[in-house]
C-alpha positions in Angstrom: -10.5 6.9 -7.9 -9.2 3.3 -7.7 -8.9 2.0 -4.2 -7.0 -1.6 -4.7 -7.6 -4.5 -2.4 -4.9 -5.2 -0.1 -3.0 -8.2 -0.4 -2.9 -10.5 2.9 -0.2 -12.3 4.9 0.8 -15.5 2.8 1.1 -13.9 -0.4 4.7 -14.3 -1.6 4.5 -10.8 -2.9 4.6 -9.5 0.5 8.3 -11.0 1.5 10.0 -10.4 -2.0 12.0 -7.7 -2.3 10.8 -5.0 -4.8 12.2 -3.9 -8.1 13.4 -0.2 -8.3 11.1 1.9 -10.9 13.3 2.8 -14.1 10.5 4.0 -16.3 8.5 7.0 -15.4 5.5 6.7 -17.8 1.8 6.6 -17.4 1.8 2.9 -15.8 4.0 4.6 -13.0 1.5 7.4 -12.8 -1.4 5.1 -12.5 0.4 2.9 -9.8 1.0 6.2 -7.9 -2.6 7.2 -8.3 -3.7 3.8 -7.1 -1.5 3.9 -3.9 -2.6 7.6 -3.1 -6.4 6.5 -3.5 -5.9 3.4 -1.4 -4.0 5.2 1.5 -6.8 7.6 1.8 -9.2 5.2 3.3 -9.6 5.9 7.2 -7.2 4.3 9.5 -4.3 3.8 6.9 -0.8 5.4 7.5 0.8 4.1 4.6 0.4 1.4 1.5 3.5 -0.2 0.0 3.0 -1.2 -3.6 3.5 -4.8 -2.7 0.3 -4.7 -0.7 -1.5 -4.1 -3.8 0.3 -7.1 -5.4 2.9 -4.9 -7.4 6.6 -5.7 -7.0 7.8 -2.0 -7.7 9.6 0.1 -5.1 7.1 2.8 -4.3 4.8 3.6 -1.5 2.2 6.2 -0.2 1.6 7.7 3.1 -1.2 9.4 4.9 -0.2 10.7 8.2 -1.7 13.4 10.3 -2.6 15.4 7.1 0.5 14.7 5.2 -0.1 12.6 2.2 2.3 11.9 -0.5 4.2 9.2 -2.1 7.9 8.2 -2.6 9.3 6.2 -5.6 12.5 4.1 -5.0 12.7 5.2 -1.3 15.7 4.5 0.8 15.9 5.0 4.5 18.7 7.4 4.8 18.6 8.7 8.5 17.3 7.0 11.7 17.8 8.4 14.9 19.4 6.7 17.8 16.2 7.7 20.0 13.7 4.7 19.7 9.9 4.5 20.3 8.4 1.5 21.2 4.4 1.3 20.3 1.5 -1.0 19.0 2.0 -1.5 15.1 -0.1 -3.1 12.9 -0.3 -3.8 9.2 -3.1 -3.7 6.8 -1.8 -7.2 5.3 -2.3 -8.5 8.7 -5.6 -7.2 9.6 -6.8 -6.7 13.2 -3.5 -7.8 15.0 -1.2 -5.4 16.6 2.3 -5.9 18.6 4.8 -3.5 20.2 7.3 -2.8 17.8 10.7 -0.8 18.5 11.2 1.9 15.7 13.6 4.8 15.3 12.0 8.0 16.9 12.9 10.0 13.7 13.3 8.7 10.3 14.0 10.3 6.8 13.5 8.6 3.6 15.0 10.0 0.1 13.8 8.9 -3.3 12.0 10.4 -6.2 8.9 11.9 -7.5 7.0 10.8 -11.0 9.1 13.5 -12.9 12.4 11.6 -11.4 13.2 14.6 -9.2 14.6 13.9 -5.8 12.2 13.9 -2.7 13.1 13.7 0.9 10.3 13.0 3.5 11.2 13.3 7.4 9.1 12.7 10.4 8.9 11.8 14.0 6.7 9.5 15.8 4.1 7.9 13.5 5.4 9.5 10.5 8.8 8.0 11.4 7.1 4.8 11.9 5.0 4.8 8.7 8.3 5.8 6.7 10.3 2.7 8.2 7.2 0.3 8.1 6.6 1.0 4.4 10.3 1.2 2.9 10.8 -2.2 4.7 7.8 -3.7 3.2 9.5 -2.9 -0.1 12.4 -4.9 1.0 10.1 -7.9 1.8 10.3 -7.3 5.4 7.2 -7.4 7.6 6.8 -5.7 10.8 6.4 -9.2 12.5 9.7 -10.2 11.4 11.2 -7.3 13.8 9.3 -8.7 16.9 11.1 -10.4 19.7 10.9 -14.3 19.1 8.4 -14.6 21.9 6.0 -12.0 20.3 6.7 -13.3 16.8 5.6 -16.9 17.9 2.5 -15.1 19.5 1.7 -13.2 16.4 2.2 -16.1 13.9 -0.2 -18.2 16.3 -2.9 -15.2 16.3 -2.5 -15.2 12.4 -3.2 -18.6 12.2 -6.5 -18.5 14.4 -7.6 -15.2 12.4 -10.6 -15.4 10.2 -8.8 -14.1 7.3 -6.1 -16.3 7.3 -6.3 -18.7 4.2 -6.0 -22.5 5.0 -3.9 -23.0 1.8 -1.1 -21.1 3.4 2.4 -22.8 4.1 1.7 -22.7 7.9 -1.8 -24.2 7.8 -0.7 -27.1 5.2 2.2 -27.9 7.4 4.7 -26.9 4.5 8.2 -26.8 6.3 9.4 -24.2 3.8 7.7 -21.4 5.4 8.2 -17.7 4.4 10.7 -15.5 6.2 7.9 -13.9 8.1 7.4 -17.6 9.8 11.2 -17.8 10.4 11.9 -20.1 7.6 14.1 -20.1 4.6 11.1 -19.8 2.2 
């Protein structure tokens, strides 16, 4: 069992779109195993490969007894009905903000045998599917917040005890990553 450490906000891997998996070999199996081991910790609904520092398009999920993974996921269905609820992220620990998501979501992708996989869900599962797929697109949930809430989130991040002072926001760097609303 290999529970991998979670990459924190400020690391460029979190805002860089991932590369699709094209080789289904032992390395891919090991990545999936690590993602499944990492998502099993209490309080975790999903872990994207970027959150363990890997720029490949894979995530794992653990929602209400449903545990699994999807390779090369794409959001293929989002309901018009929405939900608004507190959302957090392992890469932005301890901070939660109201985030609007589709009430129902479907993700399609493949498994380790490169066979088609479809995962659908409502409520928390729909939120997790959207959150993790967007991680793989280089989008963090705070990017989806209203401008006012986003400013508050960024202020809270700067004040958090885990935020590294070498990150662009604390050093005054004008080239901020997308999560800060900059061009970086």
